[in-house]
C-alpha atoms as a printed R data frame, in Angstrom:
    type eleno elety resid chain resno       x       y       z
1   ATOM     1    CA   UNK     A     1 119.736 127.775  76.813
2   ATOM     2    CA   UNK     A     2 118.851 125.949  73.590
3   ATOM     3    CA   UNK     A     3 117.991 122.275  73.987
4   ATOM     4    CA   UNK     A     4 116.858 119.618  71.556
5   ATOM     5    CA   UNK     A     5 113.253 119.267  72.718
6   ATOM     6    CA   UNK     A     6 110.952 117.714  70.151
7   ATOM     7    CA   UNK     A     7 107.175 117.625  70.552
8   ATOM     8    CA   UNK     A     8 105.031 115.472  68.299
9   ATOM     9    CA   UNK     A     9 101.625 113.753  68.279
10  ATOM    10    CA   UNK     A    10 101.259 110.495  70.206
11  ATOM    11    CA   UNK     A    11  99.705 108.152  67.684
12  ATOM    12    CA   UNK     A    12  98.069 105.560  69.886
13  ATOM    13    CA   UNK     A    13  94.755 104.670  71.459
14  ATOM    14    CA   UNK     A    14  94.465 106.215  74.906
15  ATOM    15    CA   UNK     A    15  95.342 103.688  77.608
16  ATOM    16    CA   UNK     A    16  91.850 103.951  79.134
17  ATOM    17    CA   UNK     A    17  90.291 102.933  75.814
18  ATOM    18    CA   UNK     A    18  92.503  99.923  75.194
19  ATOM    19    CA   UNK     A    19  90.746  96.634  75.817
20  ATOM    20    CA   UNK     A    20  93.467  95.061  78.008
21  ATOM    21    CA   UNK     A    21  95.757  96.682  80.584
22  ATOM    22    CA   UNK     A    22  98.255  95.063  82.940
23  ATOM    23    CA   UNK     A    23  99.815  96.829  85.937
24  ATOM    24    CA   UNK     A    24 101.952  95.528  88.795
25  ATOM    25    CA   UNK     A    25 103.445  96.884  92.001
26  ATOM    26    CA   UNK     A    26 105.797  95.041  94.303
27  ATOM    27    CA   UNK     A    27 105.338  96.148  97.901
28  ATOM    28    CA   UNK     A    28 107.949  97.611 100.198
29  ATOM    29    CA   UNK     A    29 108.724  94.218 101.749
30  ATOM    30    CA   UNK     A    30 109.133  92.339  98.481
31  ATOM    31    CA   UNK     A    31 112.758  91.126  98.110
32  ATOM    32    CA   UNK     A    32 113.289  93.197  94.958
33  ATOM    33    CA   UNK     A    33 111.925  96.295  96.691
34  ATOM    34    CA   UNK     A    34 114.123  95.615  99.720
35  ATOM    35    CA   UNK     A    35 117.125  95.486  97.381
36  ATOM    36    CA   UNK     A    36 116.044  98.781  95.808
37  ATOM    37    CA   UNK     A    37 115.419 100.413  99.176
38  ATOM    38    CA   UNK     A    38 118.724  99.276 100.641
39  ATOM    39    CA   UNK     A    39 120.641 100.479  97.574
40  ATOM    40    CA   UNK     A    40 118.972 103.864  97.667
41  ATOM    41    CA   UNK     A    41 119.457 104.266 101.423
42  ATOM    42    CA   UNK     A    42 123.171 103.503 101.044
43  ATOM    43    CA   UNK     A    43 123.488 106.040  98.215
44  ATOM    44    CA   UNK     A    44 121.747 108.698 100.270
45  ATOM    45    CA   UNK     A    45 123.886 107.971 103.331
46  ATOM    46    CA   UNK     A    46 127.076 108.256 101.299
47  ATOM    47    CA   UNK     A    47 125.782 111.451  99.693
48  ATOM    48    CA   UNK     A    48 125.224 112.975 103.145
49  ATOM    49    CA   UNK     A    49 128.678 111.847 104.245
50  ATOM    50    CA   UNK     A    50 130.274 113.537 101.249
51  ATOM    51    CA   UNK     A    51 128.200 116.690 101.684
52  ATOM    52    CA   UNK     A    52 129.068 116.958 105.364
53  ATOM    53    CA   UNK     A    53 132.780 116.428 104.792
54  ATOM    54    CA   UNK     A    54 133.388 118.105 101.424
55  ATOM    55    CA   UNK     A    55 130.315 120.142 100.518
56  ATOM    56    CA   UNK     A    56 129.438 118.087  97.450
57  ATOM    57    CA   UNK     A    57 128.259 114.633  96.492
58  ATOM    58    CA   UNK     A    58 131.184 112.568  95.238
59  ATOM    59    CA   UNK     A    59 131.175 109.707  92.775
60  ATOM    60    CA   UNK     A    60 129.402 106.551  93.853
61  ATOM    61    CA   UNK     A    61 126.959 103.972  92.521
62  ATOM    62    CA   UNK     A    62 125.496 101.417  94.910
63  ATOM    63    CA   UNK     A    63 122.905  99.937  92.555
64  ATOM    64    CA   UNK     A    64 123.909  96.263  92.653
65  ATOM    65    CA   UNK     A    65 122.537  95.107  96.012
66  ATOM    66    CA   UNK     A    66 121.598  91.428  96.212
67  ATOM    67    CA   UNK     A    67 119.214  89.844  98.695
68  ATOM    68    CA   UNK     A    68 119.656  86.113  99.255
69  ATOM    69    CA   UNK     A    69 116.725  84.466 100.973
70  ATOM    70    CA   UNK     A    70 117.147  82.635 104.273
71  ATOM    71    CA   UNK     A    71 115.158  79.717 105.660
72  ATOM    72    CA   UNK     A    72 112.269  79.510 108.099
73  ATOM    73    CA   UNK     A    73 109.715  77.221 109.682
74  ATOM    74    CA   UNK     A    74 106.464  79.172 109.984
75  ATOM    75    CA   UNK     A    75 103.481  77.775 111.865
76  ATOM    76    CA   UNK     A    76 100.252  79.124 113.283
77  ATOM    77    CA   UNK     A    77 100.943  80.834 116.588
78  ATOM    78    CA   UNK     A    78 104.608  81.451 115.794
79  ATOM    79    CA   UNK     A    79 107.489  79.729 114.027
80  ATOM    80    CA   UNK     A    80 111.170  80.524 113.659
81  ATOM    81    CA   UNK     A    81 113.805  81.710 111.196
82  ATOM    82    CA   UNK     A    82 116.345  78.917 110.790
83  ATOM    83    CA   UNK     A    83 118.882  80.559 108.469
84  ATOM    84    CA   UNK     A    84 119.604  84.281 108.107
85  ATOM    85    CA   UNK     A    85 118.882  86.441 105.087
86  ATOM    86    CA   UNK     A    86 122.051  87.608 103.352
87  ATOM    87    CA   UNK     A    87 122.267  91.170 102.010
88  ATOM    88    CA   UNK     A    88 125.240  91.937  99.780
89  ATOM    89    CA   UNK     A    89 126.092  95.592  99.183
90  ATOM    90    CA   UNK     A    90 127.879  95.984  95.869
91  ATOM    91    CA   UNK     A    91 128.927  98.990  93.799
92  ATOM    92    CA   UNK     A    92 131.518 101.739  93.774
93  ATOM    93    CA   UNK     A    93 132.150 104.645  96.087
94  ATOM    94    CA   UNK     A    94 134.709 107.324  96.756
95  ATOM    95    CA   UNK     A    95 136.501 105.878  99.767
96  ATOM    96    CA   UNK     A    96 139.517 108.167  99.977
97  ATOM    97    CA   UNK     A    97 139.842 111.916  99.435
98  ATOM    98    CA   UNK     A    98 143.136 113.746  99.333
99  ATOM    99    CA   UNK     A    99 144.693 110.749 101.057
100 ATOM   100    CA   UNK     A   100 142.068 110.691 103.826
101 ATOM   101    CA   UNK     A   101 140.250 107.390 104.342
102 ATOM   102    CA   UNK     A   102 136.457 107.669 104.697
103 ATOM   103    CA   UNK     A   103 134.210 105.421 106.843
104 ATOM   104    CA   UNK     A   104 132.266 104.255 103.807
105 ATOM   105    CA   UNK     A   105 131.772 100.627 104.909
106 ATOM   106    CA   UNK     A   106 130.358 101.577 108.296
107 ATOM   107    CA   UNK     A   107 128.168 104.228 106.683
108 ATOM   108    CA   UNK     A   108 126.821 101.784 104.100
109 ATOM   109    CA   UNK     A   109 126.066  98.955 106.521
110 ATOM   110    CA   UNK     A   110 124.450 101.248 109.077
111 ATOM   111    CA   UNK     A   111 122.237 102.752 106.372
112 ATOM   112    CA   UNK     A   112 121.238  99.339 105.035
113 ATOM   113    CA   UNK     A   113 120.440  98.024 108.483
114 ATOM   114    CA   UNK     A   114 118.445 101.129 109.423
115 ATOM   115    CA   UNK     A   115 116.384 100.862 106.244
116 ATOM   116    CA   UNK     A   116 115.521  97.199 106.795
117 ATOM   117    CA   UNK     A   117 114.517  97.952 110.378
118 ATOM   118    CA   UNK     A   118 112.295 100.819 109.242
119 ATOM   119    CA   UNK     A   119 110.386  98.619 106.785
120 ATOM   120    CA   UNK     A   120 110.266  95.158 108.388
121 ATOM   121    CA   UNK     A   121 108.444  95.301 111.706
122 ATOM   122    CA   UNK     A   122 108.580  91.562 112.532
123 ATOM   123    CA   UNK     A   123 112.170  90.989 111.420
124 ATOM   124    CA   UNK     A   124 115.097  91.098 113.842
125 ATOM   125    CA   UNK     A   125 117.672  92.745 111.585
126 ATOM   126    CA   UNK     A   126 120.464  92.081 114.084
127 ATOM   127    CA   UNK     A   127 119.726  88.377 114.332
128 ATOM   128    CA   UNK     A   128 118.043  87.377 111.093
129 ATOM   129    CA   UNK     A   129 120.007  89.383 108.516
130 ATOM   130    CA   UNK     A   130 123.677  89.222 107.588
131 ATOM   131    CA   UNK     A   131 124.965  92.402 105.945
132 ATOM   132    CA   UNK     A   132 128.091  92.216 103.810
133 ATOM   133    CA   UNK     A   133 129.690  95.286 102.222
134 ATOM   134    CA   UNK     A   134 131.763  94.647  99.095
135 ATOM   135    CA   UNK     A   135 131.547  98.152  97.685
136 ATOM   136    CA   UNK     A   136 134.604  98.841  95.563
137 ATOM   137    CA   UNK     A   137 137.117 101.492  96.455
138 ATOM   138    CA   UNK     A   138 138.025 104.687  94.690
139 ATOM   139    CA   UNK     A   139 139.934 107.851  95.526
140 ATOM   140    CA   UNK     A   140 139.874 111.410  94.291
141 ATOM   141    CA   UNK     A   141 141.905 114.584  94.595
142 ATOM   142    CA   UNK     A   142 139.307 117.311  95.089
143 ATOM   143    CA   UNK     A   143 141.743 120.094  94.381
144 ATOM   144    CA   UNK     A   144 141.192 119.564  90.655
145 ATOM   145    CA   UNK     A   145 137.625 118.317  90.719
146 ATOM   146    CA   UNK     A   146 136.132 121.479  92.172
147 ATOM   147    CA   UNK     A   147 137.152 123.430  89.068
148 ATOM   148    CA   UNK     A   148 134.676 121.491  86.920
149 ATOM   149    CA   UNK     A   149 131.660 123.692  86.200
150 ATOM   150    CA   UNK     A   150 129.309 121.487  84.144
151 ATOM   151    CA   UNK     A   151 127.867 118.217  85.424
152 ATOM   152    CA   UNK     A   152 128.563 115.648  82.715
153 ATOM   153    CA   UNK     A   153 126.525 112.532  81.951
154 ATOM   154    CA   UNK     A   154 128.240 109.357  83.095
155 ATOM   155    CA   UNK     A   155 126.529 107.202  80.474
156 ATOM   156    CA   UNK     A   156 124.708 107.162  77.177
157 ATOM   157    CA   UNK     A   157 121.300 106.085  78.386
158 ATOM   158    CA   UNK     A   158 117.653 107.047  78.334
159 ATOM   159    CA   UNK     A   159 114.783 107.609  80.742
160 ATOM   160    CA   UNK     A   160 111.052 107.481  80.118
161 ATOM   161    CA   UNK     A   161 107.922 108.715  81.811
162 ATOM   162    CA   UNK     A   162 104.220 109.111  81.182
163 ATOM   163    CA   UNK     A   163 101.133 110.781  82.594
164 ATOM   164    CA   UNK     A   164  98.445 110.750  83.744
165 ATOM   165    CA   UNK     A   165  98.029 107.429  85.528
166 ATOM   166    CA   UNK     A   166  95.104 105.313  84.420
167 ATOM   167    CA   UNK     A   167  92.415 104.076  86.816
168 ATOM   168    CA   UNK     A   168  94.142 100.702  86.960
169 ATOM   169    CA   UNK     A   169  97.542 102.220  87.646
170 ATOM   170    CA   UNK     A   170  96.234 104.431  90.448
171 ATOM   171    CA   UNK     A   171  94.323 101.520  91.922
172 ATOM   172    CA   UNK     A   172  97.333  99.197  91.965
173 ATOM   173    CA   UNK     A   173  99.645 101.862  93.380
174 ATOM   174    CA   UNK     A   174  97.265 103.057  96.084
175 ATOM   175    CA   UNK     A   175  96.216  99.521  97.036
176 ATOM   176    CA   UNK     A   176  99.769  98.529  97.923
177 ATOM   177    CA   UNK     A   177 100.394 101.794  99.730
178 ATOM   178    CA   UNK     A   178  97.194 101.351 101.708
179 ATOM   179    CA   UNK     A   179  98.087  97.808 102.725
180 ATOM   180    CA   UNK     A   180 101.667  98.443 103.818
181 ATOM   181    CA   UNK     A   181 101.410 101.940 105.290
182 ATOM   182    CA   UNK     A   182  97.857 102.131 106.673
183 ATOM   183    CA   UNK     A   183  96.117  98.781 107.079
184 ATOM   184    CA   UNK     A   184  99.310  97.223 108.431
185 ATOM   185    CA   UNK     A   185  99.036  99.483 111.484
186 ATOM   186    CA   UNK     A   186  95.551  98.197 112.273
187 ATOM   187    CA   UNK     A   187  96.087  94.608 111.160
188 ATOM   188    CA   UNK     A   188  99.371  93.312 112.640
189 ATOM   189    CA   UNK     A   189  98.949  89.925 110.963
190 ATOM   190    CA   UNK     A   190  99.549  91.603 107.603
191 ATOM   191    CA   UNK     A   191 103.202  91.447 106.571
192 ATOM   192    CA   UNK     A   192 105.114  93.981 104.493
193 ATOM   193    CA   UNK     A   193 105.695  91.617 101.576
194 ATOM   194    CA   UNK     A   194 102.739  92.450  99.365
195 ATOM   195    CA   UNK     A   195 102.348  92.289  95.601
196 ATOM   196    CA   UNK     A   196  99.402  93.700  93.680
197 ATOM   197    CA   UNK     A   197  98.696  92.757  90.071
198 ATOM   198    CA   UNK     A   198  96.011  94.596  88.159
199 ATOM   199    CA   UNK     A   199  94.304  93.266  85.042
200 ATOM   200    CA   UNK     A   200  91.700  95.357  83.261
201 ATOM   201    CA   UNK     A   201  89.499  93.884  80.566
202 ATOM   202    CA   UNK     A   202  87.237  96.557  79.172
203 ATOM   203    CA   UNK     A   203  85.602  98.141  82.205
204 ATOM   204    CA   UNK     A   204  86.295  95.273  84.612
205 ATOM   205    CA   UNK     A   205  89.398  95.336  86.818
206 ATOM   206    CA   UNK     A   206  90.699  92.319  88.703
207 ATOM   207    CA   UNK     A   207  93.266  92.729  91.454
208 ATOM   208    CA   UNK     A   208  95.319  89.719  92.493
209 ATOM   209    CA   UNK     A   209  96.931  90.351  95.861
210 ATOM   210    CA   UNK     A   210  99.693  88.262  97.391
211 ATOM   211    CA   UNK     A   211 100.035  89.211 101.054
212 ATOM   212    CA   UNK     A   212 102.402  87.454 103.448
213 ATOM   213    CA   UNK     A   213 100.814  86.965 106.858
214 ATOM   214    CA   UNK     A   214 102.743  86.854 110.142
215 ATOM   215    CA   UNK     A   215 102.363  83.487 111.866
216 ATOM   216    CA   UNK     A   216 102.656  84.790 115.436
217 ATOM   217    CA   UNK     A   217  99.640  87.018 114.789
218 ATOM   218    CA   UNK     A   218  97.451  84.207 113.406
219 ATOM   219    CA   UNK     A   219  96.239  81.378 115.652
220 ATOM   220    CA   UNK     A   220  94.726  78.984 113.130
221 ATOM   221    CA   UNK     A   221  93.375  78.591 109.555
222 ATOM   222    CA   UNK     A   222  90.081  80.208 110.494
223 ATOM   223    CA   UNK     A   223  91.768  83.368 111.735
224 ATOM   224    CA   UNK     A   224  94.004  83.307 108.655
225 ATOM   225    CA   UNK     A   225  90.925  83.284 106.445
226 ATOM   226    CA   UNK     A   226  89.405  86.126 108.456
227 ATOM   227    CA   UNK     A   227  92.508  88.238 107.862
228 ATOM   228    CA   UNK     A   228  92.362  87.570 104.114
229 ATOM   229    CA   UNK     A   229  88.709  88.578 104.074
230 ATOM   230    CA   UNK     A   230  89.547  91.775 105.952
231 ATOM   231    CA   UNK     A   231  92.204  92.596 103.361
232 ATOM   232    CA   UNK     A   232  89.656  91.988 100.601
233 ATOM   233    CA   UNK     A   233  86.968  94.149 102.202
234 ATOM   234    CA   UNK     A   234  89.333  97.010 103.026
235 ATOM   235    CA   UNK     A   235  90.709  97.064  99.480
236 ATOM   236    CA   UNK     A   236  87.198  97.046  98.072
237 ATOM   237    CA   UNK     A   237  86.586 100.239 100.011
238 ATOM   238    CA   UNK     A   238  89.736 101.803  98.588
239 ATOM   239    CA   UNK     A   239  88.780 100.775  95.059
240 ATOM   240    CA   UNK     A   240  85.330 102.348  95.310
241 ATOM   241    CA   UNK     A   241  86.972 105.741  95.894
242 ATOM   242    CA   UNK     A   242  89.423 105.441  92.991
243 ATOM   243    CA   UNK     A   243  87.358 104.107  90.095
244 ATOM   244    CA   UNK     A   244  83.783 103.688  88.930
245 ATOM   245    CA   UNK     A   245  84.734 100.495  87.115
246 ATOM   246    CA   UNK     A   246  83.789  97.084  88.449
247 ATOM   247    CA   UNK     A   247  86.623  95.756  90.634
248 ATOM   248    CA   UNK     A   248  87.065  92.170  91.815
249 ATOM   249    CA   UNK     A   249  89.762  91.256  94.327
250 ATOM   250    CA   UNK     A   250  91.463  87.920  94.935
251 ATOM   251    CA   UNK     A   251  93.742  87.460  97.949
252 ATOM   252    CA   UNK     A   252  96.389  84.715  98.267
253 ATOM   253    CA   UNK     A   253  95.065  82.519  95.478
254 ATOM   254    CA   UNK     A   254  97.861  79.952  95.905
255 ATOM   255    CA   UNK     A   255  96.438  78.887  99.287
256 ATOM   256    CA   UNK     A   256  95.062  75.368  99.608
257 ATOM   257    CA   UNK     A   257  93.663  74.759 103.122
258 ATOM   258    CA   UNK     A   258  93.048  71.073 102.423
259 ATOM   259    CA   UNK     A   259  96.753  70.597 101.752
260 ATOM   260    CA   UNK     A   260  97.707  72.889 104.638
261 ATOM   261    CA   UNK     A   261  99.146  75.459 102.265
262 ATOM   262    CA   UNK     A   262  98.971  79.085 103.383
263 ATOM   263    CA   UNK     A   263 101.034  82.216 102.682
264 ATOM   264    CA   UNK     A   264 102.263  82.159 106.265
265 ATOM   265    CA   UNK     A   265 105.614  83.612 107.307
266 ATOM   266    CA   UNK     A   266 107.506  84.266 110.509
267 ATOM   267    CA   UNK     A   267 108.485  87.817 109.581
268 ATOM   268    CA   UNK     A   268 105.872  88.875 107.032
269 ATOM   269    CA   UNK     A   269 108.535  88.588 104.342
270 ATOM   270    CA   UNK     A   270 109.048  85.933 101.678
271 ATOM   271    CA   UNK     A   271 112.809  86.548 101.737
272 ATOM   272    CA   UNK     A   272 112.936  84.683 105.040
273 ATOM   273    CA   UNK     A   273 112.448  81.454 103.085
274 ATOM   274    CA   UNK     A   274 114.545  81.461  99.937
275 ATOM   275    CA   UNK     A   275 112.956  84.283  97.956
276 ATOM   276    CA   UNK     A   276 115.797  86.381  96.538
277 ATOM   277    CA   UNK     A   277 115.886  89.984  95.365
278 ATOM   278    CA   UNK     A   278 117.915  92.232  93.068
279 ATOM   279    CA   UNK     A   279 118.004  95.930  92.300
280 ATOM   280    CA   UNK     A   280 116.047  96.887  89.195
281 ATOM   281    CA   UNK     A   281 113.839  93.816  88.999
282 ATOM   282    CA   UNK     A   282 110.891  95.514  90.634
283 ATOM   283    CA   UNK     A   283 109.040  98.785  90.276
284 ATOM   284    CA   UNK     A   284 110.223 101.454  87.883
285 ATOM   285    CA   UNK     A   285 110.973 104.986  89.104
286 ATOM   286    CA   UNK     A   286 107.247 105.816  89.057
287 ATOM   287    CA   UNK     A   287 106.489 102.986  91.491
288 ATOM   288    CA   UNK     A   288 104.844 100.697  88.964
289 ATOM   289    CA   UNK     A   289 105.561  97.983  86.416
290 ATOM   290    CA   UNK     A   290 103.556  98.901  83.313
291 ATOM   291    CA   UNK     A   291 104.021  96.658  80.242
292 ATOM   292    CA   UNK     A   292 101.277  98.584  78.395
293 ATOM   293    CA   UNK     A   293 103.223 101.856  78.695
294 ATOM   294    CA   UNK     A   294 106.738 102.964  77.723
295 ATOM   295    CA   UNK     A   295 109.271 101.622  80.227
296 ATOM   296    CA   UNK     A   296 113.011 101.688  80.798
297 ATOM   297    CA   UNK     A   297 114.806  98.640  82.155
298 ATOM   298    CA   UNK     A   298 117.288 100.924  83.927
299 ATOM   299    CA   UNK     A   299 117.486 100.542  87.690
300 ATOM   300    CA   UNK     A   300 117.181 103.933  89.383
301 ATOM   301    CA   UNK     A   301 117.784 102.984  93.014
302 ATOM   302    CA   UNK     A   302 121.339 103.385  94.268
303 ATOM   303    CA   UNK     A   303 122.700 105.346  91.339
304 ATOM   304    CA   UNK     A   304 124.298 108.632  92.253
305 ATOM   305    CA   UNK     A   305 121.858 111.548  91.975
306 ATOM   306    CA   UNK     A   306 124.242 114.044  90.402
307 ATOM   307    CA   UNK     A   307 125.267 112.696  87.006
308 ATOM   308    CA   UNK     A   308 123.859 109.203  86.606
309 ATOM   309    CA   UNK     A   309 121.300 109.741  83.852
310 ATOM   310    CA   UNK     A   310 119.876 106.257  84.408
311 ATOM   311    CA   UNK     A   311 118.423 107.721  87.588
312 ATOM   312    CA   UNK     A   312 117.974 111.385  86.787
313 ATOM   313    CA   UNK     A   313 116.272 111.016  83.411
314 ATOM   314    CA   UNK     A   314 113.734 108.426  84.570
315 ATOM   315    CA   UNK     A   315 112.732 110.715  87.424
316 ATOM   316    CA   UNK     A   316 112.800 113.790  85.205
317 ATOM   317    CA   UNK     A   317 110.700 112.223  82.448
318 ATOM   318    CA   UNK     A   318 107.929 111.455  84.900
319 ATOM   319    CA   UNK     A   319 108.009 114.945  86.397
320 ATOM   320    CA   UNK     A   320 107.855 116.553  82.968
321 ATOM   321    CA   UNK     A   321 104.927 114.372  81.895
322 ATOM   322    CA   UNK     A   322 102.977 115.098  85.089
323 ATOM   323    CA   UNK     A   323 103.462 118.854  84.813
324 ATOM   324    CA   UNK     A   324 102.486 118.907  81.143
325 ATOM   325    CA   UNK     A   325  99.165 117.295  82.050
326 ATOM   326    CA   UNK     A   326  98.633 119.814  84.861
327 ATOM   327    CA   UNK     A   327  99.617 122.905  82.920
328 ATOM   328    CA   UNK     A   328  97.650 122.107  79.773
329 ATOM   329    CA   UNK     A   329  94.487 122.151  81.859
330 ATOM   330    CA   UNK     A   330  92.820 118.991  80.633
331 ATOM   331    CA   UNK     A   331  93.721 119.553  76.985
332 ATOM   332    CA   UNK     A   332  96.049 116.532  76.896
333 ATOM   333    CA   UNK     A   333  94.819 112.985  77.503
334 ATOM   334    CA   UNK     A   334  98.194 111.243  77.554
335 ATOM   335    CA   UNK     A   335 101.860 112.236  77.535
336 ATOM   336    CA   UNK     A   336 104.937 110.113  76.854
337 ATOM   337    CA   UNK     A   337 108.404 111.536  77.547
338 ATOM   338    CA   UNK     A   338 111.716 109.975  76.455
339 ATOM   339    CA   UNK     A   339 115.065 111.574  77.249
340 ATOM   340    CA   UNK     A   340 118.397 110.416  75.838
341 ATOM   341    CA   UNK     A   341 121.814 111.436  77.152
342 ATOM   342    CA   UNK     A   342 125.285 111.207  75.669
343 ATOM   343    CA   UNK     A   343 128.199 110.255  77.851
344 ATOM   344    CA   UNK     A   344 130.523 113.140  78.617
345 ATOM   345    CA   UNK     A   345 127.969 115.806  77.678
346 ATOM   346    CA   UNK     A   346 126.180 118.068  80.191
347 ATOM   347    CA   UNK     A   347 123.315 116.338  81.982
348 ATOM   348    CA   UNK     A   348 121.033 119.289  81.254
349 ATOM   349    CA   UNK     A   349 121.821 119.043  77.524
350 ATOM   350    CA   UNK     A   350 120.251 115.768  76.354
351 ATOM   351    CA   UNK     A   351 120.744 114.409  72.866
352 ATOM   352    CA   UNK     A   352 116.978 114.658  72.635
353 ATOM   353    CA   UNK     A   353 113.980 115.144  74.872
354 ATOM   354    CA   UNK     A   354 111.124 113.572  72.948
355 ATOM   355    CA   UNK     A   355 107.620 114.519  74.062
356 ATOM   356    CA   UNK     A   356 104.597 112.818  72.550
357 ATOM   357    CA   UNK     A   357 101.156 114.276  73.185
358 ATOM   358    CA   UNK     A   358  97.667 112.852  72.731
359 ATOM   359    CA   UNK     A   359  95.464 115.961  72.772
360 ATOM   360    CA   UNK     A   360  91.925 115.852  74.085
361 ATOM   361    CA   UNK     A   361  89.101 115.704  71.583
362 ATOM   362    CA   UNK     A   362  88.825 118.943  69.648
363 ATOM   363    CA   UNK     A   363  92.266 120.197  70.744
364 ATOM   364    CA   UNK     A   364  95.009 120.740  68.174
365 ATOM   365    CA   UNK     A   365  98.561 119.812  69.081
366 ATOM   366    CA   UNK     A   366  99.688 123.333  68.157
367 ATOM   367    CA   UNK     A   367  97.630 124.587  71.106
368 ATOM   368    CA   UNK     A   368  99.529 122.501  73.685
369 ATOM   369    CA   UNK     A   369 102.960 122.134  72.075
370 ATOM   370    CA   UNK     A   370 104.453 125.395  73.438
371 ATOM   371    CA   UNK     A   371 103.388 124.560  77.004
372 ATOM   372    CA   UNK     A   372 104.917 121.087  76.767
373 ATOM   373    CA   UNK     A   373 108.224 122.448  75.506
374 ATOM   374    CA   UNK     A   374 108.280 125.141  78.203
375 ATOM   375    CA   UNK     A   375 107.668 122.579  80.958
376 ATOM   376    CA   UNK     A   376 110.589 120.488  79.720
377 ATOM   377    CA   UNK     A   377 112.874 123.513  79.536
378 ATOM   378    CA   UNK     A   378 111.991 124.474  83.085
379 ATOM   379    CA   UNK     A   379 112.709 121.005  84.470
380 ATOM   380    CA   UNK     A   380 116.074 120.792  82.720
381 ATOM   381    CA   UNK     A   381 116.953 124.102  84.369
382 ATOM   382    CA   UNK     A   382 115.987 122.533  87.713
383 ATOM   383    CA   UNK     A   383 118.101 119.386  87.409
384 ATOM   384    CA   UNK     A   384 120.485 120.623  90.167
385 ATOM   385    CA   UNK     A   385 117.546 120.473  92.611
386 ATOM   386    CA   UNK     A   386 116.979 116.732  92.142
387 ATOM   387    CA   UNK     A   387 119.707 115.483  94.545
388 ATOM   388    CA   UNK     A   388 118.297 117.548  97.415
389 ATOM   389    CA   UNK     A   389 114.755 116.421  96.645
390 ATOM   390    CA   UNK     A   390 115.927 112.816  96.841
391 ATOM   391    CA   UNK     A   391 117.861 113.329 100.062
392 ATOM   392    CA   UNK     A   392 114.806 114.907 101.711
393 ATOM   393    CA   UNK     A   393 112.390 112.171 100.521
394 ATOM   394    CA   UNK     A   394 110.495 114.500  98.193
395 ATOM   395    CA   UNK     A   395 111.155 112.084  95.338
396 ATOM   396    CA   UNK     A   396 111.084 108.303  95.281
397 ATOM   397    CA   UNK     A   397 112.757 105.873  92.898
398 ATOM   398    CA   UNK     A   398 110.661 102.729  93.200
């Protein structure tokens, strides 16, 4: 199948050779990440509902979740949440099929609640969170829909991706993952709301870490400081395995012990105390925020995985870029991929798939161009596999 895949040289200085690099990751408990995770969990739950009942994923987009912060009174030894967090589920879903009403509200709220419980270990989701479903209604007559053979793009939009990750990008990504999925298990005072900002200047990398601590797990300022030092030391160990560059780490730099100011929370989450969150304001589909690389502002979480190109193309662009790096065997130093759809046209027939390559020293672009084009062709053929990969957690969107 002929596709408009264009491969050209990437005319830029390799990211590792640029003097300044900025990279950010918002952790799983950050309010924006919670909004993303809730939206995606609702989409996946609805997708499973539709598959179980009708054998296919029906139209839905649940990518407008809002998290409104509550109020709390943290204190060493244990405080309390004084006003609940409010989670508003917004979007559109198929709620009626052939005149049959579907339990979409119950499905959405149960999925949202289950996700929050799975991420937030010190939060009582039944008591401290109010879930409100305002997902809009829609109906469909499947007797005509099943005759449609091609999956058509629902929007004119684009997705971008790049590879490989730089030292700074890997360090930021793995630091947050280490804190919230590994160290958290051994250090219960560490909350899930973590943000890691990486700044590289030449060969020196500075990580600024904001980590919410759980007040019931910390007796006093001295123990608080010990926890922060443990976070620092553990991250230093992680960094030594990921880069040979000099890495400095700062933890909770807004603290001021003399003023009694600490990043102390009841639940390990800043959203307990007025910090709000929205879908799409956090990590991109590759898990990072990278102002020194090509980025799309499109939110991927919550969009339907069948024909919403704002989701599919951002995932696809990253997969294509990663495989180009792998399959060219070290002959490409950097890959940028940009894919543009056109509304109403087949998802696997983009207006253009633009691939930009920065070959390694001594390598001509003609040597790697055919491989890059072949990788893109293969992934466009595999677009139908993306929904299942998402539903089985083989792909992530933030």
